[in-house]
N, C-alpha and C positions, 0 to 999 in steps of 0.2 A: 503494499499499501502508499510505505514511501516514495519508492521508489516508482513510483505513478503519480506520484506531489508534484516531484521529483521530476521528473518529463517535463507535466505540464506546465509545471512556471519558467521551467526553460524554456517553452514554446511561446511565449507567452512575454519571454524577451526581447525590447527591438534589437534588430543584427540591420549592422552596417554595409550599407548599396554595395554590390557588384563596383569598383574604385576603376572598372574598367571602360564598363559603360558611361563613364559619367565625363560629359569634357565641353570646353572652352573655346569661343577662338579671340582671337589677343588682335584688337586691329593697333595698326602705330605710335598710338603711341603706349596702347600699354592698356587698356578697354578692353573690358573679359565680358562674350556675353555669347548668349546661346538665344535659339532662333522655333516659334514651335510650329506651321501648318493651323491656321486657325480654321474650327472646325467647323463644319456646313451648319448651318442654321444661329452660329456667333452673332450676336451686334452689340458684343462689348463685354468686356476686358473682366465684367461677373458674370459672362459665359465660361469663362476660360482662364479660371483658374488656375496659381501656380499649386500642386498635385506632384505626389506621387513621386516621380524619375525627378520634376520637376526641383521639390523639395528636399532630395538627399543630394543637388549642387550644393547645398548651406554648410555643406560639413566634408562636400568630396570634392577638396577643390586642391589636383593632384595636377603642378608644374607643368609634369612629362605629358601631362593629354589637352594642356592648350594648346592650341595648332593658332598661327599665322590665315589673317585674312588674306583670302587672294587678291592681288593687286589687281584682277584683271577681273573683282565680280562686281566691278560699280556699277551701280543701282539707277542713281541719283548723283550726276555729277553738277563739279559748279555748275551754275544759275540754272536749273532748274526747279520748277520750285513743287509746294511736293504740302502737303498735307495730312497730319500725325495725328490722333488719338494717343493719347501720355499715360501715367496716371504712374509720380515715385512716393516712393515708400522709405520707410526704415526699419531696421532689422528686418532685411529681405523680399520678396515675395509678396508674402503674404505679410508681411505686414506694415508697420498703422501709417497711413496714406499721408501725404507734407502736398500731394497737391495731383491736380487731376482735374482732365478733358470734359468728363463726361457726367460731371455732379452738375442740378441747379447752381442755376449762376457763375459758371466758375470760367465764359469765355469759348464752347466748346472747342475744337480743333482749333490746333496752330496752322496759318499756313506762310509760308517763310519761300523765299527764295536759299539754296543750299551754299552758301558763304558769305551770304548776306553780310554776317556777324551781327543779326537781332539776337538769334537765340543759345543758347549755354552752346558752347564749343564740345561738350560731350555728345548733346545733341544733334550738332551742326557734323561729328562725325559719322556719328551710328546711324544717320540715317545714308548716308555713299554708298554704304554697300546691303541697306535696306527693301528686301523686296517685294512684291505687295502678297496679299497673303500672307502674311508672317506677323506673327507676334514677337517682340525680337523684349527680351530681358537681358539687361546690360547690370556689373558692377560701375559704381560709380564713386571715386575714391572725392574723398573731404578735397580736393584742392580744385574739385572743378565748381565745387559751391552749387550745388545742383538741387540743397533746399533753401539759398538762400531766403530771406524772410516770413519761411514759416515755424522757427527755431525758435521757441520759447526767446525772451528778453528780461523778465523777472525771476528773481528777485537780483540773477544776474547773467551777463547775453551768453548763451547757449553756441561752442564752435558747431564748425560746422564737423559735418560726418559724413561716415559714406554710405550714402543711398541705392535701392534701387529705382532703376528706372525699365518700366515695363511701354513700348510706345512702337504702335500699329501705321501705317501709311493707309487714307483713307480716299476713296475715289476723289480728283476731283471735280467730278458731276455732282458727286454729294450732296445732300444738302441740309440745314440743319445750322445749327450754332456756328460758330468759326468766326476767330478775329487772329489780328495779326500783338506781333512783339512789337515794344518799341521803336520804330524805325522803319516801321514793313510798312505795306501796302495804303497810302494814306486811306484808297477809298472802305477799308473796314474799318470796325469795332478793336480797340486796343485790346487786349488784354493782358492784366498783372498779374505773371505765374512766375515762380521760380524761371521755367524752363527758360524764361527770357535770358535778352546776355543780359551784363550788368553796362 
């Protein structure tokens, strides 16, 4: 009976995922990301949350499994106009949301021209190789200050930290809320967001 209890308890213990199956791609500046195809019928990030293999990546960062991004994989070169939906999170891809495009009153998608300097440098770099119909999840170091304007200021200012960016391209023909960062196309509403450039 005691052996049966031990065997049952062993089955309940969390097991480490196979690290060989968990990998990231690295951009030229060292941003780590991975892509997931958008599931049929998904209309928001809530329809495609970070679970299973996605969550395994939180503690399976193996430098040997990071592959460099292909220099020929540029989907959106400098000068291309794109619209992105995004969420910026703290404490991994299922953590607290610091900024998002798909909430009420958040301004909607961001429209910008790749390389125009209106968005955060991490966003601009990551969108260049982002194909359509994909959710890209990237680990963004504190040096990019991607949660600027969302951190606690009292009783003392909270320092920038690592953030976790989820983003996807929105079709240029899509309807719905959309805006631009300061310095963007003046025909559209300005959006106040941490994904905008400083």
